[in-house]
VMD Tcl script that draws the C-alpha trace (Angstrom):
set ca {
  {47.38 82.33 67.15}
  {47.24 81.08 70.26}
  {50.14 78.70 69.88}
  {52.41 81.41 68.42}
  {51.64 83.76 71.32}
  {52.87 80.88 73.88}
  {56.02 80.51 71.34}
  {57.03 84.05 71.62}
  {56.65 84.25 75.61}
  {58.35 81.07 76.29}
  {61.27 82.29 73.96}
  {61.25 85.56 76.20}
  {61.33 83.60 79.35}
  {64.35 81.44 78.34}
  {66.25 84.68 77.16}
  {65.59 86.19 80.24}
  {66.13 83.01 82.81}
  {70.24 81.66 83.50}
  {73.04 84.06 84.71}
  {73.66 87.81 84.78}
  {76.13 89.02 81.83}
  {79.42 90.37 83.35}
  {78.57 93.78 82.50}
  {75.35 93.64 84.46}
  {76.91 91.98 87.30}
  {79.49 94.95 87.41}
  {76.97 97.56 87.27}
  {74.74 96.03 89.96}
  {77.77 95.84 92.31}
  {79.04 99.02 91.69}
  {75.69 100.81 92.33}
  {74.86 98.78 95.44}
  {78.76 100.01 96.82}
  {78.04 103.68 96.15}
  {74.70 103.80 97.81}
  {75.74 101.53 100.69}
  {74.64 104.72 103.23}
  {71.83 105.73 101.45}
  {70.48 102.49 100.32}
  {69.18 101.68 96.56}
  {65.98 99.61 95.58}
  {66.13 96.29 93.78}
  {63.78 98.15 90.87}
  {66.44 100.51 90.09}
  {69.12 97.84 89.79}
  {66.99 95.90 87.67}
  {66.60 98.93 85.76}
  {69.98 99.73 85.38}
  {70.53 96.06 83.88}
  {67.58 96.19 81.37}
  {65.56 93.49 83.21}
  {62.38 93.17 85.20}
  {62.60 93.07 88.92}
  {61.76 89.53 89.40}
  {64.21 88.48 86.38}
  {66.95 90.60 88.07}
  {66.22 89.30 91.09}
  {66.15 85.72 90.23}
  {69.45 85.80 88.22}
  {71.36 87.81 91.00}
  {70.58 85.10 92.95}
  {71.55 82.48 90.77}
  {75.00 84.04 89.69}
  {76.33 85.36 93.47}
  {74.23 82.51 95.13}
  {72.68 85.29 97.33}
  {69.51 87.74 96.86}
  {70.76 91.28 95.91}
  {69.70 92.67 99.40}
  {71.66 90.20 101.47}
  {74.53 90.95 99.10}
  {73.97 94.55 100.00}
  {73.83 93.82 103.64}
  {77.08 91.74 103.71}
  {78.88 94.88 102.35}
  {77.54 97.15 104.94}
  {78.90 94.72 107.45}
  {82.21 94.51 105.88}
  {82.51 98.13 105.97}
  {81.40 98.45 109.41}
  {84.22 96.38 110.36}
  {86.70 98.57 108.32}
  {85.48 101.31 110.70}
  {85.26 99.63 113.77}
  {88.89 98.64 113.43}
  {90.53 101.76 113.03}
  {88.48 104.79 112.11}
  {87.96 105.70 115.62}
  {84.28 106.70 115.13}
  {81.62 106.16 117.46}
  {78.86 103.32 116.69}
  {75.81 105.39 115.78}
  {78.00 107.33 113.15}
  {79.30 104.07 111.87}
  {75.88 103.15 111.43}
  {74.69 105.61 109.71}
  {77.60 105.53 107.32}
  {76.85 101.78 106.52}
  {73.54 102.54 105.52}
  {71.87 101.42 109.01}
  {68.60 102.80 110.29}
  {70.18 103.87 113.55}
  {72.75 102.00 116.05}
  {70.24 99.76 117.57}
  {69.63 98.53 113.84}
  {73.27 98.23 113.24}
  {73.93 96.13 116.42}
  {70.99 93.78 115.85}
  {72.15 92.76 112.30}
  {76.10 92.62 113.14}
  {75.03 89.92 116.25}
  {72.95 88.15 114.02}
  {75.81 87.92 111.33}
  {78.69 87.75 113.62}
  {77.64 86.18 116.80}
  {78.85 88.96 118.74}
  {78.15 92.65 119.34}
  {80.23 95.38 117.71}
  {81.91 96.32 120.82}
  {83.22 92.58 121.53}
  {84.19 92.36 117.89}
  {86.24 95.54 118.40}
  {88.25 94.59 121.59}
  {88.87 91.40 119.61}
  {90.44 93.03 116.68}
  {92.66 95.13 118.70}
  {94.00 92.27 121.09}
  {95.12 90.62 117.40}
  {96.80 93.55 116.19}
  {98.06 94.41 119.32}
  {100.65 91.29 118.96}
  {101.48 92.40 115.12}
  {102.60 95.47 116.03}
  {104.90 95.10 118.84}
  {106.58 92.31 116.61}
  {106.74 95.13 113.77}
  {108.45 97.43 116.40}
  {111.07 94.30 117.58}
  {111.95 93.62 114.00}
  {112.45 97.35 113.46}
  {114.50 97.87 116.51}
  {116.69 95.34 115.68}
  {117.31 96.29 112.17}
  {118.55 99.57 113.56}
  {120.65 97.95 115.69}
  {122.38 96.17 113.30}
  {123.32 99.11 110.73}
  {124.31 101.33 114.21}
  {128.04 101.83 114.31}
  {129.45 100.09 117.28}
  {132.05 101.84 119.46}
  {133.93 101.61 122.66}
  {135.02 104.55 124.89}
  {138.10 106.17 123.84}
  {138.21 103.73 120.86}
  {137.55 104.06 117.15}
  {134.09 103.40 115.88}
  {133.01 100.16 114.43}
  {131.06 99.84 111.05}
  {129.60 96.39 109.73}
  {131.93 95.44 106.75}
  {134.65 97.63 107.26}
  {138.20 96.96 108.95}
  {139.14 100.04 111.18}
  {142.54 101.44 110.38}
  {144.96 101.55 113.71}
  {146.85 104.68 114.02}
  {150.50 103.65 114.74}
  {151.33 106.08 117.94}
  {154.53 108.10 116.51}
  {157.48 106.84 118.77}
  {160.01 109.86 119.90}
  {163.56 108.82 120.25}
  {164.38 110.53 123.13}
  {161.40 109.65 124.74}
  {163.13 105.86 125.17}
  {166.28 107.40 126.79}
  {166.31 108.01 130.60}
  {165.74 111.61 132.20}
  {169.06 112.20 132.78}
  {170.52 111.67 129.50}
  {168.40 114.17 127.99}
  {169.76 116.43 130.31}
  {173.38 115.58 129.84}
  {172.85 115.25 125.80}
  {175.27 117.27 124.02}
  {177.14 118.63 126.99}
  {179.86 115.97 127.04}
  {183.46 116.98 126.16}
  {184.34 116.72 122.33}
  {180.37 116.95 121.37}
  {180.10 118.76 118.22}
  {177.06 121.09 118.81}
  {176.26 121.19 115.07}
  {175.16 117.56 114.78}
  {172.95 118.04 118.00}
  {169.83 115.50 116.79}
  {166.43 117.51 116.27}
  {162.88 116.33 117.61}
  {160.79 116.76 113.98}
}
mol new
graphics top color blue
foreach p $ca { graphics top sphere $p radius 0.5 }
foreach p [lrange $ca 0 end-1] q [lrange $ca 1 end] { graphics top cylinder $p $q radius 0.2 }
display resetview
């Protein structure tokens, strides 16, 4: 009887060691991400994965290479960086939003993981993004200039890829004659008034 009982225990232990199944990994991650602000216990995660607390902790560490508590802390820090980068929230608000006890707990955890305070990280992030924003604005202005019609004062508008058509000015036949000819035309002897040229 004792040998049979030991065999059963050994079989159960073999089945509960190793890596988490894909559905167990998905379930554990989903629960932790959904509860970053309020937190969730390892026991609750283990129950959702149909494992004991000890087996779940060991299998999670073997699968993800970090304990479940550390994985959740890393996700809280990742979310805090997103909020520091562009949310405009205060540090105390970010701390509570990411599941830290208070602002001091958040700052201590952040410094331990990143080697700098959240404020220093935020300043560095803003410095890194400013050149990218200015470069993007410059590219937009260059692109707009490339599609903007060019024109000169009093001249035709120039559109890239379009050949402008210049109008040839109409020449008045009388504009080329001397001024005194305009006054004497049709008044000389023998001139027939019915054949006087007309300006159209």
